[in-house]
C-alpha positions as CSV (number, residue, x, y, z in Angstrom):
1,M,121.7,119.2,135.2
2,G,118.5,118.4,133.2
3,W,116.2,115.5,133.5
4,Q,115.8,112.7,131.0
5,Y,113.2,110.1,130.3
6,H,113.1,107.3,127.8
7,K,110.8,104.3,127.5
8,S,110.5,101.9,124.6
9,I,107.6,99.6,124.0
10,K,107.7,96.9,121.4
11,V,104.4,96.0,119.6
12,G,105.0,93.3,117.0
13,P,107.4,94.6,114.4
14,F,106.9,98.2,115.6
15,R,108.6,100.0,118.5
16,I,107.1,103.1,120.2
17,N,109.6,105.3,122.0
18,L,108.6,107.8,124.7
19,S,111.0,110.5,125.7
20,R,111.1,114.0,127.1
21,H,111.0,115.3,123.6
22,G,107.9,113.4,122.5
23,V,106.7,110.2,121.0
24,S,108.5,108.5,118.1
25,H,108.0,105.2,116.4
26,S,110.1,102.8,114.3
27,F,109.9,99.5,112.5
28,G,112.2,97.2,110.7
29,N,114.8,94.5,111.2
30,R,118.6,94.3,111.3
31,R,118.9,95.0,107.6
32,F,116.2,97.7,107.0
33,H,114.9,100.2,109.5
34,V,112.6,103.2,109.3
35,S,112.2,105.7,112.2
36,T,110.1,108.8,112.7
37,T,111.3,111.3,115.3
38,P,109.1,113.4,117.6
39,D,109.8,116.5,115.4
40,G,108.6,114.8,112.2
41,R,111.8,113.7,110.5
42,R,112.0,110.3,109.0
43,H,115.2,108.2,109.0
44,V,115.7,105.2,106.7
45,S,118.8,103.0,107.2
46,V,120.0,99.9,105.4
47,R,122.8,97.6,106.6
48,L,124.6,95.7,104.0
49,P,126.9,92.7,104.3
50,G,130.5,93.5,105.1
51,G,129.7,96.2,107.6
52,F,128.4,98.8,105.3
53,H,125.6,101.1,106.5
54,V,123.6,103.6,104.5
55,G,121.2,106.1,106.1
56,K,119.2,109.0,104.9
57,T,117.0,111.5,106.9
58,F,114.0,113.1,105.3
59,G,112.0,116.1,106.4
60,G,112.8,119.2,108.3
61,R,112.3,120.2,111.9
62,R,109.0,121.6,112.9
63,Y,110.5,123.8,115.7
64,H,113.7,125.6,116.4
65,G,115.4,126.1,119.7
66,H,116.7,124.3,122.7
67,Y,114.9,122.5,125.5
């Protein structure tokens, strides 16, 4: 059984996320959201009326392997 840690801090429109894997940050609202993961990937998502959701991830992983 592994250990986990997650803490989220909101600073205005930005959110800083702390976890065992590193620090990530995000900003946006319910319709448009941009996130950066600890390994450098960026995820952009858009929610449209009627329940539609479109998301795209950019960038590759900086490391390979398991924790």
